[in-house]
C-alpha positions in Angstrom: 27.9 41.0 -49.4 27.5 37.3 -47.7 30.5 35.4 -46.6 29.0 32.3 -48.6 29.5 31.8 -52.3 27.6 29.1 -53.5 29.5 28.4 -56.5 32.6 27.8 -54.5 31.3 25.6 -52.3 29.7 22.0 -51.9 25.7 22.2 -51.4 26.0 20.3 -48.0 28.6 23.0 -46.6 26.8 25.9 -48.2 23.4 25.1 -46.2 25.3 24.9 -43.1 27.2 27.9 -43.2 24.9 29.9 -44.3 22.5 29.3 -41.2 25.7 29.6 -39.4 26.7 33.0 -40.5 22.8 34.1 -40.1 23.0 33.1 -36.6 26.3 34.8 -35.9 25.5 38.2 -37.7 22.0 38.1 -36.3 22.5 37.6 -32.3 24.8 40.7 -31.6 22.2 42.9 -33.5 19.4 41.3 -31.1 22.2 41.4 -28.1 22.6 45.0 -28.6 19.2 45.9 -29.2 17.6 44.1 -25.9 20.3 45.8 -24.0 20.1 49.2 -25.5 16.1 49.1 -25.1 15.4 46.9 -22.0 19.1 46.8 -20.0 18.4 43.0 -20.5 21.0 40.7 -22.2 19.5 38.1 -24.9 19.4 35.1 -22.1 17.3 36.9 -19.9 15.1 37.9 -22.7 15.1 34.0 -23.7 13.9 32.9 -20.0 11.2 35.7 -20.0 9.8 34.7 -23.6 9.5 31.2 -22.1 7.9 32.2 -19.1 5.3 34.4 -21.3 4.5 31.6 -22.7 4.0 29.3 -20.1 1.1 31.5 -19.0 0.6 32.4 -15.5 1.4 28.9 -13.9 5.4 29.8 -15.1 7.5 26.6 -15.5 9.3 24.2 -13.6 13.4 25.0 -13.5 13.9 21.5 -15.4 11.2 22.5 -18.0 13.0 25.6 -18.5 16.2 24.3 -18.0 15.3 21.9 -21.8 13.4 24.6 -23.1 17.1 27.0 -22.8 19.2 24.0 -23.3 21.1 24.9 -19.7 22.7 23.2 -17.6 20.7 22.9 -14.2 24.2 25.2 -12.8 23.9 27.7 -15.5 20.3 28.1 -15.3 19.8 29.2 -11.2 22.6 31.1 -11.7 20.6 33.3 -14.6 17.4 32.7 -12.7 19.1 34.3 -9.7 20.1 37.3 -11.1 16.8 37.9 -13.1 14.9 37.5 -9.9 17.2 39.9 -8.5 15.9 42.4 -10.8 12.6 41.6 -9.8 11.3 40.1 -13.2 10.8 36.6 -11.9 9.8 34.8 -8.9 10.2 31.4 -7.9 8.2 29.2 -5.5 7.6 25.1 -4.5 5.9 23.5 -6.8 2.6 22.7 -5.0 2.3 18.9 -6.8 5.7 18.4 -6.0 7.8 19.9 -3.1 11.3 19.1 -4.5 10.5 20.9 -7.8 10.9 25.0 -8.1 8.4 27.1 -10.3 9.7 29.7 -12.1 7.0 32.8 -12.9 7.0 36.4 -14.4 6.2 39.0 -12.2 3.8 41.8 -13.2 6.5 44.1 -13.5 8.3 41.1 -15.7 5.3 40.4 -17.9 5.1 44.0 -18.9 8.8 44.0 -19.9 9.0 41.2 -21.9 6.1 41.8 -24.2 7.4 45.3 -24.9 10.4 42.8 -25.5 8.8 40.2 -27.8 7.3 43.5 -30.0 10.6 44.8 -30.1 12.2 41.8 -30.9 9.3 40.7 -33.6 10.2 43.8 -35.6 14.0 43.2 -35.6 13.2 39.8 -37.0 10.9 41.1 -39.8 13.7 43.8 -40.9 16.6 41.8 -40.5 15.0 38.4 -41.6 11.7 37.7 -42.9 11.6 41.3 -44.8 14.4 39.7 -46.9 12.0 36.7 -48.2 8.7 36.6 -50.0 6.6 34.7 -48.4 6.9 32.0 -50.1 10.7 31.9 -49.3 9.6 32.2 -45.7 7.3 29.4 -45.7 9.9 27.3 -47.9 12.2 27.9 -44.9 9.9 27.0 -42.3 9.2 23.7 -44.0 12.9 23.0 -44.4 14.0 24.0 -40.9 10.7 22.5 -39.0 11.2 19.1 -40.7 15.1 18.9 -39.6 13.9 20.0 -36.2 11.4 17.7 -36.0 13.4 14.8 -37.0 16.0 15.8 -34.5 13.5 15.5 -31.8 12.0 12.4 -32.9 15.7 10.9 -33.0 16.4 12.0 -29.8 13.2 10.8 -28.4 14.2 7.2 -29.5 17.5 7.4 -27.9 
């Protein structure tokens, strides 16, 4: 039974509480699954997934920090640990010697592709399969619109 009871809560609080409770319920499931199957915490998966999406060229540290919403020092520590495991590498950016580029190693690419498949299965099982396709589209449209507006507000300020 959900902790959110829409009959006792005003709509504004109900919507926000549902998002927060869903996030709090799903994150530990995904964290345990990533550790059990791939020996990596979810934060590592997030880094590897962003680097996989970026392709062979990788991402500059500042781009990766922005994508993950981490401080520079927090990202440096995280990247240090992942690099020690052999899943990523760092190199100077040839276009700007002050910048560092982070990219997947061959081992990192193999592991993250398997982890992405496993993560998609978890998302499907615990989230998407619990909604009709129309409900999925509605959720996607609403949350996408809110996210677009937040990003637009941030860009304007």
